[in-house]
C-alpha positions in Angstrom: 5.4 3.4 15.0 8.2 2.1 13.2 6.8 -1.6 13.8 3.6 -0.6 12.6 5.1 1.2 9.4 7.2 -1.9 8.7 4.2 -4.1 8.8 2.2 -2.2 6.7 4.8 -1.8 4.1 5.3 -5.6 4.1 1.7 -6.3 3.8 1.5 -4.4 0.4 3.5 -6.8 -1.8 2.6 -9.7 0.3 -1.1 -9.3 -0.5 -0.6 -8.6 -4.0 1.5 -11.8 -4.3 -1.1 -13.9 -2.3 -3.9 -12.7 -4.4 -2.2 -13.6 -7.5 -1.7 -17.0 -6.4 -5.3 -17.6 -5.9 -7.6 -19.3 -8.2 -10.2 -16.4 -9.4 -9.7 -13.1 -10.7 -12.2 -12.3 -7.8 -10.1 -13.4 -5.2 -7.1 -11.5 -6.5 -9.1 -8.3 -6.7 -10.0 -8.8 -3.2 -6.4 -9.1 -2.2 -5.6 -6.3 -4.2 -8.0 -4.1 -2.4 -6.5 -5.4 0.9 -3.3 -4.1 -0.2 -4.5 -0.9 -1.2 -5.9 -0.7 2.4 -2.4 -1.4 3.7 -0.9 1.4 1.5 -3.4 3.8 3.0 -2.4 2.4 6.4 1.1 3.2 5.7 0.6 6.5 4.5 -1.5 7.5 7.6 1.5 6.1 9.7 4.0 8.4 7.8 2.0 11.5 7.9 1.3 11.1 11.4 5.2 10.4 12.2 5.9 13.6 10.3 3.1 15.8 12.2 4.3 14.5 15.7 8.1 14.9 14.6 8.9 11.2 14.9 10.8 11.6 11.8 12.3 14.6 9.4 10.4 15.7 6.6 13.1 15.1 4.2 13.0 11.6 5.2 9.2 10.9 4.8 8.3 13.0 1.8 10.1 10.9 -0.9 8.6 7.8 0.8 5.2 9.3 0.6 5.7 10.2 -2.8 6.5 6.5 -3.7 3.2 5.7 -1.9 1.3 7.8 -4.2 2.9 6.0 -7.3 2.3 2.5 -6.0 -1.0 3.6 -5.4 -1.6 4.7 -8.9 -0.1 1.5 -10.1 -2.3 -0.6 -7.9 -5.4 1.1 -9.0 -4.6 0.7 -12.6 -4.2 -2.9 -12.0 -7.4 -3.1 -10.4 -9.2 -1.2 -12.9 -7.8 -3.5 -15.8 -9.0 -6.6 -13.8 -12.5 -5.0 -13.1 -12.7 -4.4 -16.7 -12.1 -7.9 -18.0 
């Protein structure tokens, strides 16, 4: 589970960066959606870790709160690019 959490967490900024380096806004948006999917995957792994007691709630809840913030920022960026 730890490995999956790490991969999902690393995938988020990596996809944002890769999309930013692409030639078109459409490609950038595609990678932002992939990053959004990785964020949801990370949240799912964290919730499951909490439910099956692989991690303590005080450890997981702040990370989930951070995921929600990142999700709002990512959604705002996507909306901004789609409206241009």
